[in-house]
One Martini backbone bead per residue (centre of mass of N, CA, C, O) as a GRO file, in nm:
protein
  168
    1MET     BB    1   0.131   6.154   4.874
    2SER     BB    2   0.318   6.348   4.664
    3PHE     BB    3   0.281   6.630   4.431
    4ALA     BB    4   0.499   6.731   4.165
    5PRO     BB    5   0.473   6.940   3.935
    6PRO     BB    6   0.549   7.040   3.656
    7LEU     BB    7   0.601   7.252   3.443
    8PRO     BB    8   0.445   7.453   3.261
    9PRO     BB    9   0.308   7.497   2.978
   10VAL     BB   10   0.423   7.649   2.677
   11PHE     BB   11   0.319   7.936   2.507
   12THR     BB   12   0.407   8.059   2.160
   13GLY     BB   13   0.132   8.076   1.948
   14GLU     BB   14   0.080   7.768   1.925
   15ASN     BB   15  -0.161   7.553   1.992
   16TYR     BB   16  -0.382   7.665   2.194
   17HIS     BB   17  -0.583   7.429   2.245
   18ILE     BB   18  -0.374   7.249   2.384
   19TRP     BB   19  -0.276   7.438   2.608
   20VAL     BB   20  -0.544   7.469   2.753
   21VAL     BB   21  -0.572   7.180   2.852
   22LYS     BB   22  -0.304   7.166   3.005
   23MET     BB   23  -0.343   7.416   3.191
   24ARG     BB   24  -0.599   7.334   3.330
   25THR     BB   25  -0.483   7.079   3.457
   26TYR     BB   26  -0.256   7.214   3.609
   27LEU     BB   27  -0.441   7.400   3.785
   28GLN     BB   28  -0.606   7.171   3.910
   29ALA     BB   29  -0.363   7.027   4.052
   30LEU     BB   30  -0.326   7.313   4.227
   31ASP     BB   31  -0.605   7.443   4.300
   32LEU     BB   32  -0.662   7.710   4.068
   33TRP     BB   33  -0.905   7.716   3.866
   34SER     BB   34  -1.129   7.870   4.023
   35VAL     BB   35  -0.983   8.145   4.008
   36VAL     BB   36  -0.997   8.172   3.702
   37GLU     BB   37  -1.303   8.110   3.644
   38ASN     BB   38  -1.427   8.314   3.900
   39ASP     BB   39  -1.264   8.543   4.026
   40PHE     BB   40  -1.167   8.484   4.317
   41GLU     BB   41  -1.240   8.663   4.632
   42PRO     BB   42  -1.198   8.683   4.944
   43PRO     BB   43  -1.333   8.775   5.212
   44PRO     BB   44  -1.308   8.962   5.462
   45LEU     BB   45  -1.220   8.984   5.771
   46ARG     BB   46  -1.306   8.973   6.077
   47ALA     BB   47  -1.298   9.058   6.380
   48ASN     BB   48  -1.093   8.870   6.557
   49PRO     BB   49  -0.954   8.628   6.435
   50PRO     BB   50  -0.840   8.337   6.411
   51ILE     BB   51  -0.549   8.199   6.314
   52ALA     BB   52  -0.664   7.992   6.118
   53GLN     BB   53  -0.827   8.201   5.951
   54ILE     BB   54  -0.587   8.372   5.864
   55ARG     BB   55  -0.438   8.149   5.714
   56GLN     BB   56  -0.665   8.075   5.516
   57HIS     BB   57  -0.691   8.356   5.390
   58GLY     BB   58  -0.402   8.373   5.283
   59GLU     BB   59  -0.423   8.124   5.096
   60GLU     BB   60  -0.658   8.231   4.920
   61ARG     BB   61  -0.512   8.494   4.824
   62ALA     BB   62  -0.262   8.343   4.690
   63LYS     BB   63  -0.399   8.200   4.449
   64LYS     BB   64  -0.402   8.433   4.251
   65HIS     BB   65  -0.086   8.458   4.225
   66LYS     BB   66  -0.030   8.167   4.145
   67ALA     BB   67  -0.198   8.168   3.886
   68MET     BB   68  -0.048   8.403   3.751
   69ALA     BB   69   0.229   8.263   3.752
   70CYS     BB   70   0.151   8.023   3.577
   71LEU     BB   71   0.064   8.186   3.328
   72GLN     BB   72   0.328   8.352   3.291
   73ASN     BB   73   0.509   8.083   3.274
   74GLY     BB   74   0.310   7.963   3.026
   75VAL     BB   75   0.460   8.186   2.854
   76SER     BB   76   0.605   8.363   2.645
   77ASP     BB   77   0.741   8.672   2.621
   78VAL     BB   78   0.560   8.768   2.390
   79ILE     BB   79   0.292   8.693   2.537
   80PHE     BB   80   0.332   8.834   2.812
   81THR     BB   81   0.294   9.132   2.708
   82ARG     BB   82  -0.028   9.084   2.679
   83ILE     BB   83  -0.069   9.018   3.022
   84MET     BB   84   0.093   9.210   3.228
   85ALA     BB   85  -0.166   9.417   3.294
   86CYS     BB   86  -0.308   9.222   3.452
   87ASP     BB   87  -0.503   9.160   3.770
   88SER     BB   88  -0.593   8.863   3.678
   89PRO     BB   89  -0.630   8.540   3.581
   90LYS     BB   90  -0.890   8.588   3.417
   91GLN     BB   91  -0.784   8.811   3.238
   92GLU     BB   92  -0.559   8.647   3.110
   93TRP     BB   93  -0.731   8.418   2.996
   94ASP     BB   94  -0.925   8.595   2.825
   95ARG     BB   95  -0.714   8.734   2.648
   96LEU     BB   96  -0.606   8.478   2.516
   97LYS     BB   97  -0.872   8.373   2.405
   98GLU     BB   98  -0.943   8.616   2.225
   99GLU     BB   99  -0.675   8.612   2.052
  100PHE     BB  100  -0.649   8.276   1.986
  101MET     BB  101  -0.968   8.186   1.941
  102GLY     BB  102  -1.167   8.394   1.914
  103SER     BB  103  -1.467   8.432   1.837
  104ASP     BB  104  -1.766   8.281   1.836
  105LYS     BB  105  -1.799   8.306   1.530
  106THR     BB  106  -1.530   8.178   1.451
  107ARG     BB  107  -1.575   7.906   1.595
  108GLN     BB  108  -1.831   7.827   1.440
  109GLN     BB  109  -1.694   7.818   1.163
  110GLN     BB  110  -1.485   7.603   1.235
  111ILE     BB  111  -1.693   7.384   1.301
  112ILE     BB  112  -1.831   7.375   1.029
  113ASN     BB  113  -1.576   7.298   0.868
  114LEU     BB  114  -1.516   7.034   1.025
  115ARG     BB  115  -1.784   6.892   0.971
  116ARG     BB  116  -1.753   6.892   0.667
  117GLU     BB  117  -1.495   6.732   0.664
  118PHE     BB  118  -1.613   6.483   0.803
  119GLU     BB  119  -1.839   6.423   0.589
  120ASN     BB  120  -1.609   6.398   0.344
  121LEU     BB  121  -1.491   6.154   0.448
  122LYS     BB  122  -1.280   5.902   0.292
  123MET     BB  123  -1.166   5.603   0.201
  124LYS     BB  124  -0.895   5.493   0.058
  125GLU     BB  125  -0.783   5.230  -0.122
  126SER     BB  126  -0.467   5.265  -0.010
  127GLU     BB  127  -0.573   5.270   0.278
  128ALA     BB  128  -0.549   5.232   0.604
  129ILE     BB  129  -0.739   5.214   0.878
  130LYS     BB  130  -0.548   5.373   1.064
  131GLN     BB  131  -0.527   5.624   0.884
  132TYR     BB  132  -0.827   5.687   0.876
  133SER     BB  133  -0.876   5.710   1.183
  134ASP     BB  134  -0.674   5.941   1.222
  135ARG     BB  135  -0.827   6.149   1.050
  136ILE     BB  136  -1.086   6.144   1.209
  137MET     BB  137  -0.966   6.212   1.495
  138ALA     BB  138  -0.846   6.484   1.422
  139THR     BB  139  -1.112   6.622   1.359
  140ILE     BB  140  -1.258   6.566   1.626
  141ASN     BB  141  -1.051   6.699   1.814
  142ASN     BB  142  -1.088   6.983   1.695
  143ILE     BB  143  -1.382   7.007   1.779
  144LYS     BB  144  -1.340   6.962   2.086
  145LEU     BB  145  -1.141   7.207   2.128
  146LEU     BB  146  -1.396   7.405   2.056
  147GLY     BB  147  -1.642   7.266   2.251
  148LYS     BB  148  -1.750   7.012   2.099
  149ASN     BB  149  -1.939   6.744   2.082
  150PHE     BB  150  -1.887   6.386   1.999
  151SER     BB  151  -2.018   6.103   1.901
  152ASP     BB  152  -1.937   5.773   1.883
  153ASN     BB  153  -2.164   5.679   1.695
  154ARG     BB  154  -2.089   5.867   1.458
  155VAL     BB  155  -1.808   5.747   1.408
  156VAL     BB  156  -1.892   5.457   1.350
  157GLU     BB  157  -2.082   5.523   1.119
  158LYS     BB  158  -1.870   5.652   0.937
  159VAL     BB  159  -1.683   5.411   0.905
  160ILE     BB  160  -1.889   5.204   0.794
  161THR     BB  161  -2.000   5.394   0.547
  162THR     BB  162  -1.677   5.448   0.422
  163LEU     BB  163  -1.600   5.184   0.344
  164PRO     BB  164  -1.491   4.986   0.134
  165GLU     BB  165  -1.604   4.703  -0.026
  166ARG     BB  166  -1.372   4.504   0.073
  167PHE     BB  167  -1.502   4.515   0.387
  168GLU     BB  168  -1.780   4.355   0.343
   0.00000   0.00000   0.00000
């Protein structure tokens, strides 16, 4: 079975966290994520290599440019101007991360704020359980998008302890 991936998701400057997840998966499907993540450059060929080795080396070198093309096509023209001078897919990825995700300190503050929001969530008397669970999951998903894990046990505990008395 062959797999023809769709066009890459396009980042326009909004919802960076969601684009990152989609683009990482897209690059993984094309076997290009390791080039972005590790800034991999294959070692030069030895003297008189066999044709198969030359072909393999060429394919490995092309991965860098394929990954760069995916990233460049995965952003709007306005965003592209910010990464067009980069020499590698890792540089492009890191530049976007730095600009749209903020520093580690900023992300830590966002996580703290989201955890506080999670702790303060309570189900309203007029609210359906589905609506309440959607609010909880939206907060948790935002925390996860920032790179922090959140245990399912904690979510269940939160729901059980914050349900109104009518559910007891």
